[in-house]
PQR file with spaces between the fields and no chain letter, atoms N, CA, C, O and H, PARSE charges and radii, in Angstrom:
ATOM       1  N    MET     1      98.338   86.518   80.386 -0.4000 1.5000
ATOM       2  CA   MET     1      96.221   87.023   81.076 -0.0000 2.0000
ATOM       3  C    MET     1      95.652   87.453   80.467  0.5500 1.7000
ATOM       4  O    MET     1      95.906   88.417   79.745 -0.5500 1.4000
ATOM       5  N    ASP     2      94.469   86.722   80.596 -0.4000 1.5000
ATOM       6  CA   ASP     2      92.639   86.555   79.965 -0.0000 2.0000
ATOM       7  C    ASP     2      92.574   88.132   80.281  0.5500 1.7000
ATOM       8  O    ASP     2      93.498   88.656   80.903 -0.5500 1.4000
ATOM       9  H    ASP     2      94.263   85.938   81.182  0.4000 1.0000
ATOM      10  N    VAL     3      91.704   88.719   79.935 -0.4000 1.5000
ATOM      11  CA   VAL     3      91.979   90.124   80.758 -0.0000 2.0000
ATOM      12  C    VAL     3      89.906   90.858   80.062  0.5500 1.7000
ATOM      13  O    VAL     3      89.582   90.904   78.875 -0.5500 1.4000
ATOM      14  H    VAL     3      90.954   88.294   79.429  0.4000 1.0000
ATOM      15  N    LEU     4      89.539   91.026   80.539 -0.4000 1.5000
ATOM      16  CA   LEU     4      87.936   91.477   80.269 -0.0000 2.0000
ATOM      17  C    LEU     4      88.243   93.077   80.189  0.5500 1.7000
ATOM      18  O    LEU     4      88.990   93.286   81.145 -0.5500 1.4000
ATOM      19  H    LEU     4      89.802   90.988   81.503  0.4000 1.0000
ATOM      20  N    LYS     5      88.033   94.220   79.547 -0.4000 1.5000
ATOM      21  CA   LYS     5      87.754   95.498   79.688 -0.0000 2.0000
ATOM      22  C    LYS     5      86.761   95.826   79.114  0.5500 1.7000
ATOM      23  O    LYS     5      86.200   95.245   78.184 -0.5500 1.4000
ATOM      24  H    LYS     5      87.426   94.049   78.771  0.4000 1.0000
ATOM      25  N    PRO     6      86.386   97.105   79.809 -0.5600 1.5000
ATOM      26  CA   PRO     6      85.376   97.961   78.636  0.2800 2.0000
ATOM      27  C    PRO     6      86.275   98.725   77.441  0.5500 1.7000
ATOM      28  O    PRO     6      87.474   98.514   77.261 -0.5500 1.4000
ATOM      29  N    HIS     7      85.553   99.538   76.758 -0.4000 1.5000
ATOM      30  CA   HIS     7      86.064   99.749   74.815 -0.0000 2.0000
ATOM      31  C    HIS     7      87.302  101.138   75.705  0.5500 1.7000
ATOM      32  O    HIS     7      88.435  101.303   75.252 -0.5500 1.4000
ATOM      33  H    HIS     7      84.578   99.709   76.904  0.4000 1.0000
ATOM      34  N    SER     8      86.780  101.970   76.953 -0.4000 1.5000
ATOM      35  CA   SER     8      87.335  102.905   76.786 -0.0000 2.0000
ATOM      36  C    SER     8      88.202  102.295   78.448  0.5500 1.7000
ATOM      37  O    SER     8      87.491  101.838   79.343 -0.5500 1.4000
ATOM      38  H    SER     8      85.860  101.836   77.320  0.4000 1.0000
ATOM      39  N    PRO     9      89.427  102.369   78.588 -0.5600 1.5000
ATOM      40  CA   PRO     9      90.396  103.592   77.554  0.2800 2.0000
ATOM      41  C    PRO     9      90.494  102.535   76.647  0.5500 1.7000
ATOM      42  O    PRO     9      90.341  101.358   76.974 -0.5500 1.4000
ATOM      43  N    PRO    10      90.869  103.112   74.952 -0.5600 1.5000
ATOM      44  CA   PRO    10      91.956  102.394   74.272  0.2800 2.0000
ATOM      45  C    PRO    10      92.773  101.608   74.952  0.5500 1.7000
ATOM      46  O    PRO    10      93.031  101.562   76.155 -0.5500 1.4000
ATOM      47  N    LEU    11      93.258  100.824   73.797 -0.4000 1.5000
ATOM      48  CA   LEU    11      94.291  100.278   74.148 -0.0000 2.0000
ATOM      49  C    LEU    11      95.826  100.878   74.255  0.5500 1.7000
ATOM      50  O    LEU    11      96.533  100.060   74.843 -0.5500 1.4000
ATOM      51  H    LEU    11      93.048  100.861   72.820  0.4000 1.0000
ATOM      52  N    PRO    12      96.294  101.642   74.001 -0.5600 1.5000
ATOM      53  CA   PRO    12      97.380  102.630   74.154  0.2800 2.0000
ATOM      54  C    PRO    12      97.679  103.171   75.652  0.5500 1.7000
ATOM      55  O    PRO    12      98.739  103.206   76.277 -0.5500 1.4000
ATOM      56  N    GLU    13      96.437  103.560   75.988 -0.4000 1.5000
ATOM      57  CA   GLU    13      96.335  104.680   77.048 -0.0000 2.0000
ATOM      58  C    GLU    13      96.602  103.524   77.740  0.5500 1.7000
ATOM      59  O    GLU    13      97.658  103.592   78.368 -0.5500 1.4000
ATOM      60  H    GLU    13      95.576  103.532   75.480  0.4000 1.0000
ATOM      61  N    PHE    14      95.538  101.670   77.919 -0.4000 1.5000
ATOM      62  CA   PHE    14      95.415  101.048   79.216 -0.0000 2.0000
ATOM      63  C    PHE    14      97.053   99.950   79.235  0.5500 1.7000
ATOM      64  O    PHE    14      97.372   99.076   80.040 -0.5500 1.4000
ATOM      65  H    PHE    14      94.679  101.615   77.409  0.4000 1.0000
ATOM      66  N    ALA    15      97.719  100.417   78.133 -0.4000 1.5000
ATOM      67  CA   ALA    15      99.347   99.327   78.098 -0.0000 2.0000
ATOM      68  C    ALA    15      99.875  100.611   78.816  0.5500 1.7000
ATOM      69  O    ALA    15     100.312  100.377   79.943 -0.5500 1.4000
ATOM      70  H    ALA    15      97.459  101.127   77.478  0.4000 1.0000
ATOM      71  N    THR    16      99.929  101.850   78.433 -0.4000 1.5000
ATOM      72  CA   THR    16     100.787  103.028   79.634 -0.0000 2.0000
ATOM      73  C    THR    16     100.630  102.532   80.816  0.5500 1.7000
ATOM      74  O    THR    16     101.442  101.889   81.481 -0.5500 1.4000
ATOM      75  H    THR    16      99.574  102.039   77.518  0.4000 1.0000
ATOM      76  N    PHE    17      98.914  103.030   81.225 -0.4000 1.5000
ATOM      77  CA   PHE    17      98.735  102.931   82.686 -0.0000 2.0000
ATOM      78  C    PHE    17      99.346  101.730   83.145  0.5500 1.7000
ATOM      79  O    PHE    17     100.160  101.832   84.063 -0.5500 1.4000
ATOM      80  H    PHE    17      98.254  103.552   80.685  0.4000 1.0000
ATOM      81  N    ILE    18      99.137  100.800   82.747 -0.4000 1.5000
ATOM      82  CA   ILE    18      99.681   99.490   83.332 -0.0000 2.0000
ATOM      83  C    ILE    18     100.973   99.439   83.759  0.5500 1.7000
ATOM      84  O    ILE    18     101.226   98.912   84.843 -0.5500 1.4000
ATOM      85  H    ILE    18      98.475  100.717   82.001  0.4000 1.0000
ATOM      86  N    SER    19     102.249  100.133   82.741 -0.4000 1.5000
ATOM      87  CA   SER    19     103.293  100.080   82.493 -0.0000 2.0000
ATOM      88  C    SER    19     103.803  101.080   83.423  0.5500 1.7000
ATOM      89  O    SER    19     105.010  101.301   83.315 -0.5500 1.4000
ATOM      90  H    SER    19     102.043  100.561   81.861  0.4000 1.0000
ATOM      91  N    LYS    20     103.155  101.750   84.332 -0.4000 1.5000
ATOM      92  CA   LYS    20     103.483  102.497   85.093 -0.0000 2.0000
ATOM      93  C    LYS    20     103.687  101.648   86.739  0.5500 1.7000
ATOM      94  O    LYS    20     104.045  102.135   87.812 -0.5500 1.4000
ATOM      95  H    LYS    20     102.175  101.570   84.420  0.4000 1.0000
ATOM      96  N    LEU    21     103.408  100.629   86.492 -0.4000 1.5000
ATOM      97  CA   LEU    21     103.232  100.148   87.679 -0.0000 2.0000
ATOM      98  C    LEU    21     104.847   99.229   87.980  0.5500 1.7000
ATOM      99  O    LEU    21     105.621   98.772   87.138 -0.5500 1.4000
ATOM     100  H    LEU    21     103.117  100.233   85.621  0.4000 1.0000
ATOM     101  N    ASP    22     104.960   99.195   89.793 -0.4000 1.5000
ATOM     102  CA   ASP    22     106.697   99.213   89.999 -0.0000 2.0000
ATOM     103  C    ASP    22     106.637   97.790   89.479  0.5500 1.7000
ATOM     104  O    ASP    22     105.576   97.169   89.406 -0.5500 1.4000
ATOM     105  H    ASP    22     104.332   99.566   90.477  0.4000 1.0000
ATOM     106  N    GLY    23     107.837   97.287   89.115 -0.4000 1.5000
ATOM     107  CA   GLY    23     108.073   95.878   88.286 -0.0000 2.0000
ATOM     108  C    GLY    23     108.027   96.432   86.862  0.5500 1.7000
ATOM     109  O    GLY    23     109.017   96.990   86.389 -0.5500 1.4000
ATOM     110  H    GLY    23     108.698   97.791   89.174  0.4000 1.0000
ATOM     111  N    VAL    24     107.142   96.319   86.324 -0.4000 1.5000
ATOM     112  CA   VAL    24     106.451   96.107   85.042 -0.0000 2.0000
ATOM     113  C    VAL    24     107.562   97.102   84.070  0.5500 1.7000
ATOM     114  O    VAL    24     107.736   98.311   84.224 -0.5500 1.4000
ATOM     115  H    VAL    24     106.338   95.865   86.708  0.4000 1.0000
ATOM     116  N    ASN    25     108.292   96.140   82.960 -0.4000 1.5000
ATOM     117  CA   ASN    25     109.023   96.442   81.705 -0.0000 2.0000
ATOM     118  C    ASN    25     108.927   96.682   80.679  0.5500 1.7000
ATOM     119  O    ASN    25     109.503   97.469   79.928 -0.5500 1.4000
ATOM     120  H    ASN    25     108.150   95.158   82.834  0.4000 1.0000
ATOM     121  N    LYS    26     107.787   95.652   80.527 -0.4000 1.5000
ATOM     122  CA   LYS    26     106.929   95.194   79.324 -0.0000 2.0000
ATOM     123  C    LYS    26     105.722   94.989   79.402  0.5500 1.7000
ATOM     124  O    LYS    26     105.202   94.268   80.254 -0.5500 1.4000
ATOM     125  H    LYS    26     107.319   95.012   81.137  0.4000 1.0000
ATOM     126  N    VAL    27     104.805   95.939   78.031 -0.4000 1.5000
ATOM     127  CA   VAL    27     103.431   94.965   78.210 -0.0000 2.0000
ATOM     128  C    VAL    27     102.670   94.809   76.628  0.5500 1.7000
ATOM     129  O    VAL    27     102.026   95.558   75.894 -0.5500 1.4000
ATOM     130  H    VAL    27     105.228   96.524   77.339  0.4000 1.0000
ATOM     131  N    ASP    28     102.928   94.043   76.603 -0.4000 1.5000
ATOM     132  CA   ASP    28     102.022   93.479   75.320 -0.0000 2.0000
ATOM     133  C    ASP    28     100.823   92.955   75.325  0.5500 1.7000
ATOM     134  O    ASP    28     100.566   91.800   75.666 -0.5500 1.4000
ATOM     135  H    ASP    28     103.451   93.434   77.200  0.4000 1.0000
ATOM     136  N    ILE    29     100.130   93.685   74.992 -0.4000 1.5000
ATOM     137  CA   ILE    29      98.868   93.016   74.375 -0.0000 2.0000
ATOM     138  C    ILE    29      97.949   93.274   73.333  0.5500 1.7000
ATOM     139  O    ILE    29      97.961   94.171   72.490 -0.5500 1.4000
ATOM     140  H    ILE    29     100.339   94.623   74.715  0.4000 1.0000
ATOM     141  N    ASN    30      96.970   92.138   73.564 -0.4000 1.5000
ATOM     142  CA   ASN    30      97.140   91.623   72.094 -0.0000 2.0000
ATOM     143  C    ASN    30      95.175   91.301   71.825  0.5500 1.7000
ATOM     144  O    ASN    30      94.884   90.165   72.197 -0.5500 1.4000
ATOM     145  H    ASN    30      96.960   91.410   74.249  0.4000 1.0000
ATOM     146  N    LEU    31      94.105   92.011   71.344 -0.4000 1.5000
ATOM     147  CA   LEU    31      93.130   92.278   71.572 -0.0000 2.0000
ATOM     148  C    LEU    31      92.505   90.766   70.486  0.5500 1.7000
ATOM     149  O    LEU    31      92.577   90.587   69.270 -0.5500 1.4000
ATOM     150  H    LEU    31      94.342   92.934   71.042  0.4000 1.0000
ATOM     151  N    VAL    32      91.985   90.005   71.470 -0.4000 1.5000
ATOM     152  CA   VAL    32      91.529   88.422   71.272 -0.0000 2.0000
ATOM     153  C    VAL    32      90.054   88.748   70.501  0.5500 1.7000
ATOM     154  O    VAL    32      90.071   88.319   69.347 -0.5500 1.4000
ATOM     155  H    VAL    32      91.926   90.151   72.457  0.4000 1.0000
ATOM     156  N    GLU    33      88.961   89.317   70.823 -0.4000 1.5000
ATOM     157  CA   GLU    33      88.061   89.604   71.101 -0.0000 2.0000
ATOM     158  C    GLU    33      87.124   90.684   71.335  0.5500 1.7000
ATOM     159  O    GLU    33      87.178   91.311   72.393 -0.5500 1.4000
ATOM     160  H    GLU    33      88.947   89.666   71.760  0.4000 1.0000
ATOM     161  N    ILE    34      86.097   91.012   70.262 -0.4000 1.5000
ATOM     162  CA   ILE    34      85.119   92.995   70.973 -0.0000 2.0000
ATOM     163  C    ILE    34      83.698   92.218   70.668  0.5500 1.7000
ATOM     164  O    ILE    34      83.486   91.215   69.987 -0.5500 1.4000
ATOM     165  H    ILE    34      86.053   90.502   69.403  0.4000 1.0000
ATOM     166  N    ASP    35      82.995   92.877   71.264 -0.4000 1.5000
ATOM     167  CA   ASP    35      81.687   92.790   71.309 -0.0000 2.0000
ATOM     168  C    ASP    35      81.024   94.116   71.236  0.5500 1.7000
ATOM     169  O    ASP    35      81.497   95.086   70.643 -0.5500 1.4000
ATOM     170  H    ASP    35      83.167   93.693   71.817  0.4000 1.0000
ATOM     171  N    GLU    36      80.194   94.100   71.709 -0.4000 1.5000
ATOM     172  CA   GLU    36      79.438   96.021   72.065 -0.0000 2.0000
ATOM     173  C    GLU    36      79.788   96.433   72.963  0.5500 1.7000
ATOM     174  O    GLU    36      79.704   97.661   72.941 -0.5500 1.4000
ATOM     175  H    GLU    36      79.809   93.312   72.191  0.4000 1.0000
ATOM     176  N    LYS    37      80.222   96.006   73.942 -0.4000 1.5000
ATOM     177  CA   LYS    37      80.642   96.878   75.303 -0.0000 2.0000
ATOM     178  C    LYS    37      82.001   96.234   75.955  0.5500 1.7000
ATOM     179  O    LYS    37      82.489   96.617   77.018 -0.5500 1.4000
ATOM     180  H    LYS    37      80.290   95.009   73.961  0.4000 1.0000
ATOM     181  N    THR    38      82.451   95.335   75.244 -0.4000 1.5000
ATOM     182  CA   THR    38      83.394   94.671   76.460 -0.0000 2.0000
ATOM     183  C    THR    38      84.675   94.361   75.223  0.5500 1.7000
ATOM     184  O    THR    38      84.394   93.928   74.106 -0.5500 1.4000
ATOM     185  H    THR    38      82.054   95.025   74.381  0.4000 1.0000
ATOM     186  N    GLU    39      86.199   94.695   75.703 -0.4000 1.5000
ATOM     187  CA   GLU    39      86.907   93.381   74.468 -0.0000 2.0000
ATOM     188  C    GLU    39      87.895   92.609   75.822  0.5500 1.7000
ATOM     189  O    GLU    39      88.054   92.927   77.000 -0.5500 1.4000
ATOM     190  H    GLU    39      86.428   95.047   76.611  0.4000 1.0000
ATOM     191  N    SER    40      88.525   91.254   74.817 -0.4000 1.5000
ATOM     192  CA   SER    40      89.036   90.456   75.063 -0.0000 2.0000
ATOM     193  C    SER    40      90.436   90.390   75.068  0.5500 1.7000
ATOM     194  O    SER    40      90.976   90.201   73.978 -0.5500 1.4000
ATOM     195  H    SER    40      88.396   90.995   73.859  0.4000 1.0000
ATOM     196  N    LEU    41      91.262   90.526   76.247 -0.4000 1.5000
ATOM     197  CA   LEU    41      92.718   90.652   76.082 -0.0000 2.0000
ATOM     198  C    LEU    41      93.274   90.048   76.427  0.5500 1.7000
ATOM     199  O    LEU    41      93.023   89.526   77.513 -0.5500 1.4000
ATOM     200  H    LEU    41      90.823   90.680   77.132  0.4000 1.0000
ATOM     201  N    LYS    42      94.482   89.714   75.648 -0.4000 1.5000
ATOM     202  CA   LYS    42      95.781   88.812   76.212 -0.0000 2.0000
ATOM     203  C    LYS    42      96.879   89.591   76.191  0.5500 1.7000
ATOM     204  O    LYS    42      97.624   89.970   75.287 -0.5500 1.4000
ATOM     205  H    LYS    42      94.686   90.138   74.766  0.4000 1.0000
ATOM     206  N    VAL    43      96.813   89.875   78.155 -0.4000 1.5000
ATOM     207  CA   VAL    43      97.840   90.776   78.261 -0.0000 2.0000
ATOM     208  C    VAL    43      99.735   89.341   78.854  0.5500 1.7000
ATOM     209  O    VAL    43      99.906   88.170   79.191 -0.5500 1.4000
ATOM     210  H    VAL    43      96.208   89.567   78.889  0.4000 1.0000
ATOM     211  N    THR    44     100.588   90.606   78.603 -0.4000 1.5000
ATOM     212  CA   THR    44     101.805   89.935   78.996 -0.0000 2.0000
ATOM     213  C    THR    44     102.699   90.675   79.485  0.5500 1.7000
ATOM     214  O    THR    44     103.312   91.440   78.740 -0.5500 1.4000
ATOM     215  H    THR    44     100.449   91.557   78.330  0.4000 1.0000
ATOM     216  N    LEU    45     102.977   90.613   80.859 -0.4000 1.5000
ATOM     217  CA   LEU    45     103.697   91.566   81.304 -0.0000 2.0000
ATOM     218  C    LEU    45     104.755   90.997   81.048  0.5500 1.7000
ATOM     219  O    LEU    45     104.694   89.814   80.712 -0.5500 1.4000
ATOM     220  H    LEU    45     102.480   89.992   81.464  0.4000 1.0000
ATOM     221  N    ASN    46     106.422   91.861   81.152 -0.4000 1.5000
ATOM     222  CA   ASN    46     107.172   91.291   81.548 -0.0000 2.0000
ATOM     223  C    ASN    46     107.906   92.715   82.742  0.5500 1.7000
ATOM     224  O    ASN    46     107.490   93.872   82.798 -0.5500 1.4000
ATOM     225  H    ASN    46     106.472   92.822   81.424  0.4000 1.0000
ATOM     226  N    GLY    47     109.103   92.084   83.588 -0.4000 1.5000
ATOM     227  CA   GLY    47     109.710   92.612   84.571 -0.0000 2.0000
ATOM     228  C    GLY    47     110.314   91.619   85.671  0.5500 1.7000
ATOM     229  O    GLY    47     110.573   90.422   85.543 -0.5500 1.4000
ATOM     230  H    GLY    47     109.441   91.143   83.542  0.4000 1.0000
ATOM     231  N    SER    48     110.433   92.270   86.548 -0.4000 1.5000
ATOM     232  CA   SER    48     110.988   91.963   87.883 -0.0000 2.0000
ATOM     233  C    SER    48     109.761   92.224   88.911  0.5500 1.7000
ATOM     234  O    SER    48     109.030   93.209   88.810 -0.5500 1.4000
ATOM     235  H    SER    48     110.222   93.242   86.652  0.4000 1.0000
ATOM     236  N    ASN    49     109.554   90.791   90.355 -0.4000 1.5000
ATOM     237  CA   ASN    49     108.792   91.359   91.204 -0.0000 2.0000
ATOM     238  C    ASN    49     107.628   92.249   91.136  0.5500 1.7000
ATOM     239  O    ASN    49     107.494   93.211   91.893 -0.5500 1.4000
ATOM     240  H    ASN    49     110.148   89.991   90.437  0.4000 1.0000
ATOM     241  N    ILE    50     106.674   91.880   90.103 -0.4000 1.5000
ATOM     242  CA   ILE    50     105.045   92.143   89.460 -0.0000 2.0000
ATOM     243  C    ILE    50     104.362   91.944   90.845  0.5500 1.7000
ATOM     244  O    ILE    50     104.563   90.829   91.325 -0.5500 1.4000
ATOM     245  H    ILE    50     106.782   91.099   89.488  0.4000 1.0000
ATOM     246  N    LYS    51     103.668   92.711   91.520 -0.4000 1.5000
ATOM     247  CA   LYS    51     103.402   91.879   92.695 -0.0000 2.0000
ATOM     248  C    LYS    51     101.282   92.048   92.161  0.5500 1.7000
ATOM     249  O    LYS    51     100.686   93.013   91.683 -0.5500 1.4000
ATOM     250  H    LYS    51     103.505   93.617   91.130  0.4000 1.0000
ATOM     251  N    PHE    52     100.921   91.069   92.431 -0.4000 1.5000
ATOM     252  CA   PHE    52      99.746   90.033   91.192 -0.0000 2.0000
ATOM     253  C    PHE    52      98.569   91.315   91.759  0.5500 1.7000
ATOM     254  O    PHE    52      98.180   92.121   90.914 -0.5500 1.4000
ATOM     255  H    PHE    52     101.405   90.285   92.820  0.4000 1.0000
ATOM     256  N    TYR    53      98.118   91.415   93.028 -0.4000 1.5000
ATOM     257  CA   TYR    53      97.543   92.141   93.780 -0.0000 2.0000
ATOM     258  C    TYR    53      97.361   93.590   93.603  0.5500 1.7000
ATOM     259  O    TYR    53      96.484   94.452   93.661 -0.5500 1.4000
ATOM     260  H    TYR    53      98.434   90.760   93.714  0.4000 1.0000
ATOM     261  N    ALA    54      98.187   93.493   93.443 -0.4000 1.5000
ATOM     262  CA   ALA    54      98.327   95.820   92.795 -0.0000 2.0000
ATOM     263  C    ALA    54      98.116   95.802   91.690  0.5500 1.7000
ATOM     264  O    ALA    54      97.390   96.749   91.386 -0.5500 1.4000
ATOM     265  H    ALA    54      98.899   92.793   93.396  0.4000 1.0000
ATOM     266  N    LEU    55      98.453   95.016   90.634 -0.4000 1.5000
ATOM     267  CA   LEU    55      98.151   94.826   89.068 -0.0000 2.0000
ATOM     268  C    LEU    55      96.816   94.122   89.179  0.5500 1.7000
ATOM     269  O    LEU    55      96.791   93.436   88.158 -0.5500 1.4000
ATOM     270  H    LEU    55      99.043   94.247   90.881  0.4000 1.0000
ATOM     271  N    LYS    56      96.144   93.992   89.576 -0.4000 1.5000
ATOM     272  CA   LYS    56      94.755   93.303   89.631 -0.0000 2.0000
ATOM     273  C    LYS    56      94.151   94.573   90.397  0.5500 1.7000
ATOM     274  O    LYS    56      93.126   94.964   89.839 -0.5500 1.4000
ATOM     275  H    LYS    56      96.164   94.549   90.405  0.4000 1.0000
ATOM     276  N    GLU    57      94.414   95.125   91.227 -0.4000 1.5000
ATOM     277  CA   GLU    57      93.576   96.283   91.923 -0.0000 2.0000
ATOM     278  C    GLU    57      93.867   97.073   91.230  0.5500 1.7000
ATOM     279  O    GLU    57      92.863   97.701   90.894 -0.5500 1.4000
ATOM     280  H    GLU    57      95.247   94.807   91.679  0.4000 1.0000
ATOM     281  N    LEU    58      95.193   97.623   90.551 -0.4000 1.5000
ATOM     282  CA   LEU    58      95.352   98.827   89.066 -0.0000 2.0000
ATOM     283  C    LEU    58      94.255   98.969   88.003  0.5500 1.7000
ATOM     284  O    LEU    58      93.631   99.949   87.595 -0.5500 1.4000
ATOM     285  H    LEU    58      96.009   97.113   90.824  0.4000 1.0000
ATOM     286  N    MET    59      94.222   97.299   87.605 -0.4000 1.5000
ATOM     287  CA   MET    59      93.217   97.166   86.671 -0.0000 2.0000
ATOM     288  C    MET    59      92.206   97.503   86.947  0.5500 1.7000
ATOM     289  O    MET    59      91.426   98.112   86.214 -0.5500 1.4000
ATOM     290  H    MET    59      94.729   96.503   87.937  0.4000 1.0000
ATOM     291  N    GLU    60      92.024   97.154   88.110 -0.4000 1.5000
ATOM     292  CA   GLU    60      89.955   97.528   88.593 -0.0000 2.0000
ATOM     293  C    GLU    60      89.770   98.820   88.504  0.5500 1.7000
ATOM     294  O    GLU    60      88.642   99.301   88.396 -0.5500 1.4000
ATOM     295  H    GLU    60      92.657   96.660   88.705  0.4000 1.0000
ATOM     296  N    THR    61      90.674   99.410   88.534 -0.4000 1.5000
ATOM     297  CA   THR    61      90.416  101.024   88.480 -0.0000 2.0000
ATOM     298  C    THR    61      89.889  101.322   87.227  0.5500 1.7000
ATOM     299  O    THR    61      89.121  102.282   87.178 -0.5500 1.4000
ATOM     300  H    THR    61      91.590   99.019   88.622  0.4000 1.0000
ATOM     301  N    ARG    62      90.115  100.753   86.275 -0.4000 1.5000
ATOM     302  CA   ARG    62      90.078  101.196   84.343 -0.0000 2.0000
ATOM     303  C    ARG    62      89.012  100.160   84.154  0.5500 1.7000
ATOM     304  O    ARG    62      88.776   99.984   82.959 -0.5500 1.4000
ATOM     305  H    ARG    62      90.739   99.973   86.315  0.4000 1.0000
ATOM     306  N    GLY    63      88.369   99.497   84.880 -0.4000 1.5000
ATOM     307  CA   GLY    63      86.872   98.608   84.567 -0.0000 2.0000
ATOM     308  C    GLY    63      87.275   97.028   84.330  0.5500 1.7000
ATOM     309  O    GLY    63      86.556   96.045   84.151 -0.5500 1.4000
ATOM     310  H    GLY    63      88.561   99.641   85.850  0.4000 1.0000
ATOM     311  N    ALA    64      88.870   97.185   84.407 -0.4000 1.5000
ATOM     312  CA   ALA    64      89.329   95.859   83.725 -0.0000 2.0000
ATOM     313  C    ALA    64      89.081   94.927   84.995  0.5500 1.7000
ATOM     314  O    ALA    64      88.922   95.351   86.140 -0.5500 1.4000
ATOM     315  H    ALA    64      89.455   97.983   84.552  0.4000 1.0000
ATOM     316  N    VAL    65      89.073   93.229   84.504 -0.4000 1.5000
ATOM     317  CA   VAL    65      89.288   92.361   85.274 -0.0000 2.0000
ATOM     318  C    VAL    65      89.737   91.413   84.607  0.5500 1.7000
ATOM     319  O    VAL    65      89.367   91.144   83.464 -0.5500 1.4000
ATOM     320  H    VAL    65      89.202   92.885   83.574  0.4000 1.0000
ATOM     321  N    ILE    66      90.653   90.752   85.304 -0.4000 1.5000
ATOM     322  CA   ILE    66      91.739   89.111   84.601 -0.0000 2.0000
ATOM     323  C    ILE    66      91.028   87.859   84.842  0.5500 1.7000
ATOM     324  O    ILE    66      90.725   87.948   86.031 -0.5500 1.4000
ATOM     325  H    ILE    66      90.953   90.971   86.233  0.4000 1.0000
ATOM     326  N    HIS    67      90.691   87.014   84.513 -0.4000 1.5000
ATOM     327  CA   HIS    67      89.974   86.187   83.933 -0.0000 2.0000
ATOM     328  C    HIS    67      90.608   84.861   84.802  0.5500 1.7000
ATOM     329  O    HIS    67      90.284   84.201   85.790 -0.5500 1.4000
ATOM     330  H    HIS    67      90.938   86.941   83.546  0.4000 1.0000
ATOM     331  N    SER    68      91.906   84.893   83.639 -0.4000 1.5000
ATOM     332  CA   SER    68      92.791   84.132   84.166 -0.0000 2.0000
ATOM     333  C    SER    68      93.767   84.300   83.695  0.5500 1.7000
ATOM     334  O    SER    68      93.890   84.705   82.539 -0.5500 1.4000
ATOM     335  H    SER    68      92.170   85.429   82.837  0.4000 1.0000
ATOM     336  N    VAL    69      95.273   83.875   84.920 -0.4000 1.5000
ATOM     337  CA   VAL    69      96.609   83.713   84.379 -0.0000 2.0000
ATOM     338  C    VAL    69      96.798   82.125   83.416  0.5500 1.7000
ATOM     339  O    VAL    69      96.318   81.016   83.648 -0.5500 1.4000
ATOM     340  H    VAL    69      95.174   83.546   85.859  0.4000 1.0000
ATOM     341  N    ASP    70      97.536   82.514   82.495 -0.4000 1.5000
ATOM     342  CA   ASP    70      97.723   81.164   81.903 -0.0000 2.0000
ATOM     343  C    ASP    70      99.722   80.851   81.107  0.5500 1.7000
ATOM     344  O    ASP    70     100.252   80.324   80.128 -0.5500 1.4000
ATOM     345  H    ASP    70      97.926   83.415   82.307  0.4000 1.0000
ATOM     346  N    GLN    71     100.163   81.718   82.548 -0.4000 1.5000
ATOM     347  CA   GLN    71     101.356   80.847   82.180 -0.0000 2.0000
ATOM     348  C    GLN    71     102.430   82.029   83.047  0.5500 1.7000
ATOM     349  O    GLN    71     102.523   83.216   82.733 -0.5500 1.4000
ATOM     350  H    GLN    71      99.733   82.146   83.343  0.4000 1.0000
ATOM     351  N    VAL    72     102.882   81.625   83.736 -0.4000 1.5000
ATOM     352  CA   VAL    72     104.007   82.346   84.745 -0.0000 2.0000
ATOM     353  C    VAL    72     105.294   81.653   84.550  0.5500 1.7000
ATOM     354  O    VAL    72     105.389   80.445   84.335 -0.5500 1.4000
ATOM     355  H    VAL    72     102.807   80.661   83.992  0.4000 1.0000
ATOM     356  N    MET    73     106.176   82.392   84.626 -0.4000 1.5000
ATOM     357  CA   MET    73     107.653   82.220   84.951 -0.0000 2.0000
ATOM     358  C    MET    73     108.755   82.920   85.701  0.5500 1.7000
ATOM     359  O    MET    73     109.132   84.024   85.309 -0.5500 1.4000
ATOM     360  H    MET    73     106.099   83.374   84.801  0.4000 1.0000
ATOM     361  N    ALA    74     109.413   82.223   86.983 -0.4000 1.5000
ATOM     362  CA   ALA    74     109.720   83.109   87.621 -0.0000 2.0000
ATOM     363  C    ALA    74     111.122   82.988   87.917  0.5500 1.7000
ATOM     364  O    ALA    74     111.362   82.003   88.615 -0.5500 1.4000
ATOM     365  H    ALA    74     109.107   81.326   87.302  0.4000 1.0000
ATOM     366  N    GLU    75     112.479   83.929   87.496 -0.4000 1.5000
ATOM     367  CA   GLU    75     113.866   83.166   87.870 -0.0000 2.0000
ATOM     368  C    GLU    75     114.036   83.879   89.184  0.5500 1.7000
ATOM     369  O    GLU    75     113.219   84.621   89.730 -0.5500 1.4000
ATOM     370  H    GLU    75     112.284   84.729   86.929  0.4000 1.0000
ATOM     371  N    LYS    76     115.360   83.494   89.646 -0.4000 1.5000
ATOM     372  CA   LYS    76     116.276   83.688   90.255 -0.0000 2.0000
ATOM     373  C    LYS    76     117.184   84.410   90.486  0.5500 1.7000
ATOM     374  O    LYS    76     118.000   84.115   91.360 -0.5500 1.4000
ATOM     375  H    LYS    76     116.024   82.891   89.203  0.4000 1.0000
């Protein structure tokens, strides 16, 4: 996902926060760009049965916005 967030919380704290969502087993965040007030991130999650809207709401509590979902994989 492409995500835009303010500088706070810092990336390690943000990743740990996201990892607490049910179904998330791994969080991988790459900083793509940084400006005066925000950070553009590439966020990759691994897990099973991750609820997208719950994730979206969780990120929004930290001021982050999902700009796009670039890849999805589903397994049975």
